[in-house]
ROSE-4610 file (N, C-alpha, C; in Angstrom, 1 decimal, always signed):
// ROSE-4610
residu = [M/M/M/T/T/T/V/V/V/N/N/N/N/N/N/P/P/P/E/E/E/V/V/V/A/A/A/M/M/M/L/L/L/L/L/L/I/I/I/G/G/G/A/A/A/R/R/R/I/I/I/A/A/A/D/D/D/L/L/L/P/P/P/L/L/L/D/D/D/A/A/A/P/P/P/L/L/L/L/L/L/E/E/E/T/T/T/L/L/L/A/A/A/L/L/L/T/T/T/L/L/L/R/R/R/F/F/F/S/S/S/H/H/H/E/E/E/E/E/E/L/L/L/A/A/A/D/D/D/S/S/S/G/G/G/L/L/L/L/L/L/D/D/D/S/S/S/V/V/V/V/V/V/A/A/A/A/A/A/Q/Q/Q/R/R/R/R/R/R/T/T/T/D/D/D/D/D/D/I/I/I/I/I/I/D/D/D/R/R/R/A/A/A/T/T/T/K/K/K/L/L/L/L/L/L/E/E/E/P/P/P/L/L/L/G/G/G/V/V/V/S/S/S/R/R/R/A/A/A/E/E/E/L/L/L/D/D/D/R/R/R/F/F/F/V/V/V/S/S/S/E/E/E/Q/Q/Q/L/L/L/K/K/K/S/S/S/R/R/R/A/A/A/N/N/N/E/E/E/L/L/L/H/H/H/P/P/P/D/D/D]
num = [1/1/1/2/2/2/3/3/3/4/4/4/5/5/5/6/6/6/7/7/7/8/8/8/9/9/9/10/10/10/11/11/11/12/12/12/13/13/13/14/14/14/15/15/15/16/16/16/17/17/17/18/18/18/19/19/19/20/20/20/21/21/21/22/22/22/23/23/23/24/24/24/25/25/25/26/26/26/27/27/27/28/28/28/29/29/29/30/30/30/31/31/31/32/32/32/33/33/33/34/34/34/35/35/35/36/36/36/37/37/37/38/38/38/39/39/39/40/40/40/41/41/41/42/42/42/43/43/43/44/44/44/45/45/45/46/46/46/47/47/47/48/48/48/49/49/49/50/50/50/51/51/51/52/52/52/53/53/53/54/54/54/55/55/55/56/56/56/57/57/57/58/58/58/59/59/59/60/60/60/61/61/61/62/62/62/63/63/63/64/64/64/65/65/65/66/66/66/67/67/67/68/68/68/69/69/69/70/70/70/71/71/71/72/72/72/73/73/73/74/74/74/75/75/75/76/76/76/77/77/77/78/78/78/79/79/79/80/80/80/81/81/81/82/82/82/83/83/83/84/84/84/85/85/85/86/86/86/87/87/87/88/88/88/89/89/89/90/90/90/91/91/91/92/92/92/93/93/93/94/94/94/95/95/95/96/96/96]
x = [+142.5/+141.8/+142.5/+142.5/+142.7/+142.2/+142.5/+141.9/+142.3/+141.8/+142.7/+141.7/+141.9/+141.4/+141.6/+142.0/+143.1/+142.2/+141.1/+140.1/+140.1/+140.3/+140.5/+141.2/+141.9/+143.2/+143.2/+143.6/+143.6/+144.7/+144.2/+144.5/+144.8/+146.2/+146.3/+145.6/+145.2/+144.3/+145.3/+145.0/+146.0/+144.8/+145.1/+145.1/+143.8/+143.6/+142.1/+140.9/+139.8/+138.7/+137.7/+137.4/+136.5/+135.4/+134.2/+132.5/+131.7/+130.6/+129.7/+128.3/+127.3/+126.3/+125.7/+125.1/+124.8/+124.1/+123.3/+122.5/+123.2/+124.0/+125.1/+124.6/+124.1/+124.4/+125.6/+125.4/+126.7/+127.8/+127.3/+127.9/+128.7/+127.9/+129.0/+129.9/+129.6/+130.2/+132.0/+131.6/+132.9/+133.6/+132.5/+133.5/+134.6/+134.6/+135.4/+136.9/+137.4/+138.3/+138.8/+138.2/+138.9/+139.2/+139.1/+139.5/+140.1/+140.3/+140.6/+141.3/+142.9/+143.9/+143.1/+144.0/+143.7/+143.6/+144.9/+145.0/+144.2/+143.6/+142.6/+141.5/+141.2/+139.8/+139.4/+140.8/+141.1/+140.8/+141.3/+141.1/+139.7/+139.2/+138.2/+137.2/+137.8/+136.5/+135.7/+135.8/+135.0/+135.9/+136.7/+137.3/+136.4/+136.0/+135.0/+134.0/+133.6/+132.5/+133.0/+134.1/+134.3/+134.5/+135.7/+135.6/+134.6/+133.4/+131.9/+131.4/+131.9/+131.1/+131.4/+133.1/+133.7/+133.4/+133.3/+133.0/+131.6/+130.4/+129.3/+129.1/+130.2/+130.1/+130.5/+131.9/+132.2/+131.1/+130.3/+129.4/+128.0/+127.7/+127.0/+127.4/+128.8/+129.2/+129.3/+129.9/+129.6/+128.8/+127.5/+126.4/+125.1/+126.2/+125.3/+126.2/+127.8/+128.8/+127.8/+127.5/+126.4/+125.5/+124.5/+123.3/+123.5/+124.8/+125.0/+125.9/+126.0/+127.0/+126.6/+125.4/+124.7/+124.8/+125.0/+125.0/+126.4/+127.5/+128.4/+129.5/+128.7/+128.8/+130.6/+131.7/+132.5/+132.6/+133.5/+133.7/+134.3/+135.3/+136.2/+134.9/+134.3/+133.2/+132.8/+132.0/+131.2/+132.1/+133.2/+134.1/+134.7/+135.0/+134.7/+133.8/+132.2/+131.2/+130.9/+131.1/+131.1/+131.8/+133.3/+134.5/+133.7/+133.5/+132.9/+131.8/+130.8/+130.3/+130.1/+131.6/+131.8/+132.5/+133.3/+134.4/+133.2/+131.7/+130.8/+130.5/+130.1/+129.2/+130.7/+131.4/+132.6/+132.3/+132.4/+132.5/+131.3/+130.5/+128.8/+129.3/+129.1/+129.5/+130.9/+132.0/+133.0/+133.7/+132.9/+133.6/+134.6/+135.9/+136.8/+137.6]
y = [+53.8/+53.6/+54.6/+54.3/+55.3/+55.3/+57.0/+57.8/+57.2/+57.1/+56.4/+57.7/+58.8/+59.8/+61.3/+61.4/+62.7/+63.9/+63.8/+64.9/+65.1/+63.9/+64.2/+64.7/+65.7/+66.1/+65.7/+65.2/+65.4/+66.5/+67.7/+68.6/+68.8/+69.0/+69.5/+71.0/+70.8/+71.9/+72.0/+73.2/+73.5/+72.9/+73.8/+72.9/+73.3/+74.6/+75.2/+75.2/+74.5/+75.1/+75.7/+76.9/+77.8/+77.1/+77.4/+76.8/+77.7/+77.7/+79.1/+78.0/+78.7/+78.1/+79.0/+77.9/+78.5/+80.3/+80.0/+81.6/+82.3/+82.2/+83.4/+84.8/+85.4/+87.2/+87.4/+88.6/+89.2/+89.9/+89.9/+90.0/+88.8/+88.0/+86.6/+86.3/+86.6/+86.0/+87.0/+88.2/+89.1/+88.7/+88.5/+87.9/+86.9/+86.3/+84.9/+85.6/+86.6/+87.3/+87.9/+88.1/+88.1/+87.1/+85.8/+84.4/+83.3/+83.8/+82.9/+83.7/+83.0/+83.4/+84.0/+84.4/+84.4/+83.0/+82.1/+80.8/+80.2/+80.1/+79.2/+79.5/+80.6/+81.1/+80.4/+80.0/+79.5/+78.4/+77.9/+75.7/+75.8/+76.7/+76.6/+76.2/+76.9/+77.1/+78.2/+79.4/+80.5/+82.1/+81.6/+83.0/+83.6/+83.1/+84.1/+84.3/+83.9/+84.2/+85.6/+85.4/+86.3/+87.5/+87.5/+88.3/+89.2/+88.5/+88.7/+89.7/+89.5/+89.8/+91.3/+91.1/+92.5/+94.1/+93.0/+93.9/+94.3/+93.9/+94.0/+95.4/+95.0/+95.5/+97.1/+97.6/+98.4/+99.3/+98.5/+99.3/+99.6/+99.3/+99.8/+100.8/+100.4/+102.0/+103.2/+102.8/+103.9/+104.6/+104.2/+104.5/+105.0/+104.4/+105.4/+106.6/+106.6/+108.0/+109.2/+108.4/+109.6/+110.3/+109.6/+109.5/+110.5/+110.1/+111.1/+112.3/+112.5/+113.2/+114.7/+115.3/+115.9/+116.1/+115.6/+115.5/+115.3/+115.4/+115.6/+114.2/+113.2/+112.3/+111.6/+111.0/+110.6/+109.6/+109.0/+107.8/+106.6/+107.6/+107.1/+106.7/+107.4/+107.2/+106.0/+106.3/+104.8/+103.5/+103.6/+102.6/+102.1/+103.1/+102.8/+101.4/+102.5/+101.7/+100.6/+100.5/+98.9/+97.9/+98.3/+97.6/+97.3/+98.2/+98.3/+96.9/+97.1/+96.2/+94.5/+94.4/+93.7/+92.6/+93.4/+92.7/+92.6/+93.4/+93.2/+91.5/+91.3/+89.9/+89.1/+89.7/+87.9/+87.2/+88.3/+88.2/+87.4/+87.9/+87.2/+85.7/+85.6/+84.0/+83.2/+83.8/+82.9/+83.9/+83.5/+84.7/+84.0/+84.6/+83.5/+83.8]
z = [+10.2/+8.8/+8.0/+6.6/+5.8/+4.4/+4.1/+3.1/+1.7/+0.5/-0.5/-1.6/-1.6/-2.5/-2.8/-4.2/-3.9/-3.5/-3.3/-3.6/-1.3/-1.0/+0.7/+1.4/+2.0/+2.4/+4.2/+5.1/+6.4/+6.7/+7.6/+8.0/+9.5/+9.9/+11.3/+11.6/+13.1/+13.7/+15.0/+15.3/+16.7/+17.9/+18.9/+20.1/+20.4/+20.4/+20.6/+19.3/+19.5/+18.2/+18.8/+17.7/+18.2/+18.0/+18.7/+18.0/+18.0/+17.0/+17.0/+16.4/+16.7/+16.4/+14.7/+14.1/+12.6/+13.0/+13.7/+13.8/+15.1/+14.9/+15.8/+15.7/+16.8/+16.5/+16.2/+15.8/+15.2/+16.4/+17.4/+18.9/+19.3/+19.3/+19.7/+18.6/+16.9/+16.4/+16.4/+16.5/+16.9/+17.6/+18.9/+20.2/+20.2/+19.3/+19.3/+18.7/+18.3/+18.4/+19.3/+20.9/+22.0/+22.5/+21.9/+22.7/+21.8/+20.7/+19.4/+18.5/+18.0/+17.2/+15.9/+14.9/+14.1/+13.0/+13.5/+13.2/+13.5/+14.8/+15.6/+14.8/+14.6/+13.7/+12.3/+11.8/+10.5/+10.7/+11.5/+11.8/+12.1/+12.7/+12.7/+11.4/+10.8/+9.7/+9.8/+10.9/+11.3/+10.9/+10.4/+10.0/+9.0/+8.3/+7.2/+7.8/+8.6/+9.5/+9.5/+10.7/+11.8/+10.8/+9.7/+9.0/+8.1/+8.1/+7.0/+8.5/+9.6/+10.6/+10.8/+11.1/+10.9/+9.7/+8.6/+7.5/+7.8/+8.2/+8.7/+9.7/+10.7/+12.1/+11.3/+10.5/+9.9/+9.1/+8.5/+7.5/+8.5/+9.4/+10.7/+11.4/+11.4/+12.5/+11.3/+9.7/+9.1/+8.8/+9.1/+8.9/+9.9/+11.1/+12.4/+12.8/+11.9/+12.2/+11.7/+10.5/+9.4/+9.6/+10.2/+11.1/+12.2/+13.1/+14.0/+14.6/+13.0/+12.7/+13.4/+13.2/+13.4/+14.8/+15.6/+16.8/+18.0/+16.9/+17.1/+17.7/+17.5/+17.9/+16.6/+17.0/+16.2/+15.9/+14.9/+14.6/+15.9/+16.0/+17.1/+18.4/+19.0/+20.1/+19.8/+18.4/+18.0/+18.3/+17.8/+17.8/+19.3/+20.1/+21.4/+22.1/+21.8/+22.5/+21.7/+20.5/+20.4/+20.6/+20.6/+21.4/+23.2/+23.5/+25.1/+25.3/+24.1/+24.0/+23.7/+22.7/+22.5/+23.6/+24.1/+25.7/+26.6/+26.7/+27.8/+27.2/+26.1/+25.8/+25.8/+25.1/+25.5/+27.1/+27.9/+29.1/+29.6/+29.1/+29.5/+28.9/+27.6/+27.0/+27.9/+28.1/+28.7/+29.8/+31.0/+32.1/+32.4/+32.7/+33.2/+34.7]
């Protein structure tokens, strides 16, 4: 088959393709970063979704840090907690 249209381009893709449901929860979207490289996410068309999820997560952690500051909870502690949740979710989705 040949395509003769200047608006259509055939692109090479990597060996692994990431997949994600349209309504995937935040943790599931972030979990892709533990299994796929930046390039693989871009090849899969999911890099923008992952970057948006990372920004949303940073905003949530910032707000939580402000709320928990009176209790002495630091940003670093919240980052570690979220990271543990992310690893746990990734393991649930893809146990190796």
